[in-house]
C-alpha positions in Angstrom: 16.8 -20.5 -15.7 18.0 -17.0 -14.9 16.0 -14.8 -12.5 16.2 -11.3 -11.3 14.6 -9.7 -8.2 13.7 -6.1 -8.1 12.9 -4.4 -4.8 10.6 -1.4 -5.2 8.0 0.8 -3.4 4.5 0.8 -4.8 2.6 4.1 -5.3 0.7 3.4 -2.0 4.1 3.0 -0.2 4.2 -0.8 0.1 7.6 -2.4 -0.2 7.5 -5.1 -2.9 10.0 -7.7 -4.0 9.4 -8.7 -7.6 11.2 -11.8 -9.0 11.2 -12.0 -12.8 12.1 -14.9 -15.1 12.4 -15.0 -18.9 9.0 -16.7 -19.1 7.1 -13.8 -17.5 5.2 -11.6 -19.9 4.9 -7.9 -19.3 1.1 -7.8 -19.1 1.0 -10.4 -16.3 3.7 -8.6 -14.4 1.8 -5.3 -14.7 -1.5 -6.9 -13.6 0.3 -8.5 -10.6 1.8 -5.1 -9.6 -1.5 -3.4 -9.8 -3.2 -6.1 -7.7 -0.4 -5.8 -5.1 -0.8 -2.0 -4.9 -4.6 -2.3 -4.5 -4.0 -4.8 -1.6 -1.4 -2.5 -0.1 -3.9 0.4 -0.2 -6.5 -1.6 1.6 -4.0 -2.8 4.2 -2.7 0.7 4.8 -6.2 1.9 5.7 -6.5 -0.6 8.6 -5.7 0.9 12.0 -2.4 -0.4 13.5 -1.1 -1.9 10.3 2.2 -0.8 8.7 4.5 -2.3 6.1 7.4 -4.3 7.5 10.2 -1.8 6.6 8.3 1.3 7.7 8.3 2.9 11.1 4.9 2.7 12.9 2.9 5.8 12.6 2.9 8.3 15.4 -0.4 8.6 17.3 -3.1 10.4 15.5 -4.9 13.4 16.9 -8.0 11.3 17.2 -6.2 8.7 19.4 -4.7 11.3 21.6 -7.8 13.4 22.0 -10.0 10.4 22.7 -8.1 10.0 26.0 -8.1 6.2 26.7 -5.7 5.5 29.6 -3.6 2.5 30.6 -2.2 2.5 34.2 -2.8 6.2 34.4 -1.1 7.1 31.1 -2.8 8.3 27.9 -2.5 5.4 25.4 -3.5 4.2 22.0 -7.0 2.8 21.3 -5.5 -0.2 19.5 -4.4 -3.1 21.7 -2.8 -6.5 21.1 -4.8 -9.7 21.8 -3.7 -9.6 25.5 -5.1 -6.1 26.0 -1.8 -4.1 25.9 -2.0 -0.8 24.0 0.5 -0.1 21.2 1.9 2.9 23.2 1.5 5.1 26.3 2.3 8.8 26.5 4.7 9.9 29.2 4.5 13.7 29.1 5.3 14.5 25.5 7.2 11.2 24.9 5.6 8.2 23.3 6.7 5.0 25.1 6.2 2.0 22.7 5.2 -1.5 23.7 8.1 -4.0 23.7 7.7 -7.8 24.2 10.2 -10.6 24.8 9.7 -14.1 26.1 6.2 -13.3 27.3 7.2 -10.1 29.2 5.8 -6.8 28.1 7.2 -3.3 28.8 7.0 0.3 27.6 10.0 2.4 27.0 11.0 5.5 25.1 14.4 6.8 23.9 15.9 9.7 25.9 17.8 12.6 24.4 21.1 10.9 25.3 20.2 7.8 23.4 19.3 5.6 26.4 16.0 3.9 26.9 13.8 4.8 29.8 11.4 2.0 30.9 8.0 3.2 32.1 5.9 0.0 32.8 6.9 -3.6 33.1 4.7 -6.7 33.1 6.0 -10.2 33.6 4.5 -13.1 31.6 1.3 -14.2 33.3 0.7 -10.9 35.1 -2.9 -9.6 35.0 -3.4 -6.9 32.4 -5.2 -3.9 34.0 -6.9 -3.0 30.7 -7.5 0.2 28.8 -10.0 2.6 30.3 -12.0 4.6 27.8 
């Protein structure tokens, strides 16, 4: 049976992969696309969620003005289950959280394309927590 896959972006910005076969009727396809877009709209409204092929959003004015701090740096309100914020602000640069093999660190890209590391935590280190 022949199939075709179409990659598209929904009206709410969600990347979708739609696989069609000759047995699929157009009304079912349209109903499925509408349901997927409604789900995407709901997901996009949740803080910290982004679609897989989209860049994470920059910090909102609300996040920056609220002023939570992590290790002395302004940071995001949203944290992962271990208590690490999504980003910390280093001056005007946003250092994003990176993780590998249990280690967590924050880094930002410099103007010459290099990465500058700001904070580094080994697996098992105590997380200082975000101060509101």
